[in-house]
C-alpha positions as CSV (number, residue, x, y, z in Angstrom):
1,M,-0.1,0.0,0.0
2,K,1.3,3.5,-1.0
3,K,2.0,6.0,1.6
4,P,0.0,9.1,1.2
5,R,2.2,12.0,0.1
6,R,2.4,15.0,2.4
7,R,1.7,18.2,0.5
8,A,3.4,21.4,1.3
9,N,1.0,24.0,2.6
10,S,0.6,26.0,-0.6
11,N,-1.8,28.4,1.2
12,L,0.7,29.6,3.7
13,N,1.0,32.9,1.8
14,S,-2.9,33.4,2.0
15,H,-2.7,32.9,5.9
16,F,0.1,35.5,6.1
17,A,-1.9,37.8,3.8
18,M,-4.9,37.4,6.0
19,I,-2.9,38.2,9.1
20,A,-1.5,41.3,7.4
21,M,-5.1,42.3,6.4
22,C,-6.2,42.0,10.1
23,G,-3.2,44.2,11.2
24,Q,-4.1,46.8,8.7
25,I,-7.8,47.0,9.5
26,P,-7.6,48.9,12.7
27,L,-5.1,51.5,11.3
28,I,-7.5,52.1,8.4
29,M,-10.4,52.6,10.7
30,Q,-8.5,55.0,12.8
31,R,-7.4,57.0,9.9
32,R,-10.9,57.1,8.5
33,L,-12.4,58.0,12.0
34,M,-9.8,60.9,12.2
35,G,-10.7,62.1,8.7
36,L,-14.5,62.0,9.5
37,A,-13.9,63.9,12.7
38,T,-11.8,66.7,11.1
39,D,-13.4,67.2,7.6
40,S,-16.4,69.1,6.6
41,A,-19.7,67.3,6.6
42,A,-19.7,67.1,2.7
43,D,-16.3,65.4,2.8
44,S,-17.4,63.2,5.6
45,H,-20.5,62.2,3.6
46,A,-18.4,61.4,0.6
47,E,-16.1,59.2,2.6
48,L,-19.0,57.3,4.3
49,D,-20.5,56.8,0.9
50,R,-17.3,55.4,-0.3
51,M,-16.9,53.0,2.6
52,V,-20.3,51.6,2.1
53,R,-19.9,51.3,-1.7
54,E,-16.5,49.5,-1.2
55,K,-18.1,47.0,1.3
56,M,-20.9,46.1,-1.0
57,E,-18.7,45.6,-3.9
58,A,-16.3,43.6,-1.9
59,A,-19.2,41.3,-0.6
60,G,-20.6,40.8,-4.2
61,E,-17.0,39.9,-5.5
62,S,-16.5,37.8,-2.6
63,F,-19.6,35.8,-3.1
64,V,-18.8,35.3,-6.8
65,E,-15.3,34.2,-6.3
66,A,-16.2,31.7,-3.5
67,G,-18.9,30.3,-5.5
68,F,-16.5,29.6,-8.5
69,Q,-14.0,28.2,-6.1
70,V,-16.6,26.0,-4.6
71,M,-17.3,24.8,-8.1
72,R,-13.8,24.2,-9.0
73,E,-13.2,22.2,-5.7
74,S,-16.3,20.0,-6.3
75,A,-14.9,19.1,-9.8
76,K,-11.5,18.3,-8.0
77,M,-13.4,16.4,-5.3
78,S,-15.4,14.3,-7.9
79,L,-12.1,13.4,-9.8
80,A,-10.4,12.5,-6.6
81,F,-13.1,10.3,-5.5
82,L,-13.2,8.4,-8.8
83,S,-9.3,8.0,-8.8
84,G,-9.0,7.2,-5.1
85,D,-6.6,10.1,-4.6
86,V,-7.5,11.5,-1.3
87,N,-4.4,13.8,-1.2
88,A,-6.1,15.8,-3.8
89,L,-8.6,17.0,-1.4
90,A,-6.1,18.6,0.9
91,G,-6.5,22.3,1.3
92,S,-9.7,22.8,-0.4
93,A,-11.5,24.8,2.5
94,D,-8.3,26.9,2.6
95,R,-8.6,27.7,-1.1
96,I,-12.3,28.5,-0.7
97,A,-11.7,30.7,2.3
98,S,-8.8,32.5,0.5
99,S,-10.9,33.2,-2.5
100,A,-13.7,34.6,-0.4
101,V,-11.4,36.9,1.6
102,G,-9.5,38.1,-1.6
103,P,-11.7,40.9,-2.6
104,Y,-11.8,42.2,1.0
105,A,-7.9,42.0,1.2
106,K,-7.5,43.8,-2.1
107,R,-9.6,46.8,-0.8
108,V,-7.8,46.9,2.6
109,R,-4.5,47.2,0.8
110,K,-5.8,49.9,-1.5
111,N,-7.4,51.9,1.4
112,S,-4.2,51.5,3.4
113,V,-2.1,53.1,0.7
114,R,-4.8,55.8,-0.2
115,L,-5.2,56.8,3.5
116,G,-1.6,56.7,4.3
117,K,-0.7,59.4,1.7
118,P,0.2,62.8,3.0
119,G,-2.8,65.1,2.9
120,A,-5.3,62.2,2.6
121,K,-8.4,62.4,4.9
122,G,-7.3,61.0,8.2
123,G,-3.7,60.4,6.8
124,P,-0.5,62.2,7.7
125,K,-0.5,65.9,7.2
126,K,1.2,67.6,4.3
127,T,4.7,69.1,5.2
128,R,5.7,72.3,3.7
C-alpha cells in the first residue's frame, strides 16, 4: 500500500496575507475616523458613501469568487473520489476561504495606501 504524500501548505501565503490584512484594518479605521472627525460634513459624507460602496462591492465579488472556487473544488473532489486520490482534497477549504477573503484584502491594501498618503483624509498631514 502506498503511503500518502504530504503536500506542502500551498496556502501559507494566504494565511500571512490574512494576518497582514487583520493588522491593517484597525489602522485604516483609525485614519478614517480621524478624517471624518476633522473634515467638513460634505467630505465626511463622501467618505462614508465610499466606505459603504466598497463594502458592498467587496461582498458581491467575494460571493462570486467563493462560488466559483466551490465549483472548482467540487470538480476536483469528484475526480479525486473516482481516482481514489484523497491527497487531492487537501487544502480545499483553505482555497475557498482565500478566494472569499481576496476581494476584501485587495480593498484593505488599497485603502491603506490611499489613506496613508500625506494630505489624505485622516492620513498624515502635508509638510511644507
